N, C-alpha and C positions, 0 to 999 in steps of 0.2 A: 700062194703069196709070192708074186713076182718080185725078184730082186732087180731093182732098176739101176743101182750103182753101188760101187764098193771102192773106198779110198781111205787111206790113212787109218786103217783099222775100223772104219765105220762101214756098216751095211745099210743101204736104204731100200725100203720096200714100199709097195703100194698093193692094196688088196682090191679084188674085183668088185666086191659087193659092199663097199663101205658107205657110211652115212656122211652127210654134209656137216661141216664145211670141208672143202677140198683139203686133203692133208696127206702126209706120208709118215712112215715109221722109220726110226733110226735105232740101230743096235750098235753099241760101242762098249766093248768089254762086258761088264755086268750091268751097264746102264741101258735103259730102253726109254724111248720117248716118242710121242706123237706130236707132229709139228704142222701147223697150218701153213699152206702154201702162200696165201695172199698176204698175211700179216706177220708170219714167222713166230706166232705165239706158240709156246709149248702147251699143248692141250692136255697132255698126260705124261707122267714120267719125269725124267731128269736127264739133261745132256752133259752134265759134268763140265769139263773144260773145253769141250769141242763145239759149243754152241756157235761161236764166231765162224768156225770153218763150215758148219752146216749152213749158216746164213749166207756166207760168201758163195757157196755152191748153188743155193736157191736163186740168188740174185742173177747168176749166170744162166739159169735154166728155168726160170719161173714160167715163161710162156709155154715151153715144152711140157712142163709138169702139169700145168692146167689143161692143156690139150689131151694129155694122157688120161687125166681124171675124167674129163668129159666124154671121151670116146671109148675108154677102157681098152685102147690099143697100146699096150705096154711094150716098151723096148728099153734097151740099155741106154743110159744117159752117161755122157762123158764124166769121168771123175774129176775131182779137184786135184790139180797137180801143182 
């Protein structure tokens, strides 16, 4: 499970053999969520008070995240600062 970013107490992961739709996983304290890249829907779990920060990060890196999903060539993505 590659960690692709870490910021403000959140850890963002993508898995190599995941199902569609394209998504990533967020861990924040005791909260866990699965978030769709294209529409930012929370597919599973709960983001608590950090949803807006996750959405802001995705808006900055959506194209890069979708390319990683398609190619499975994972790398670190700049954190939200």
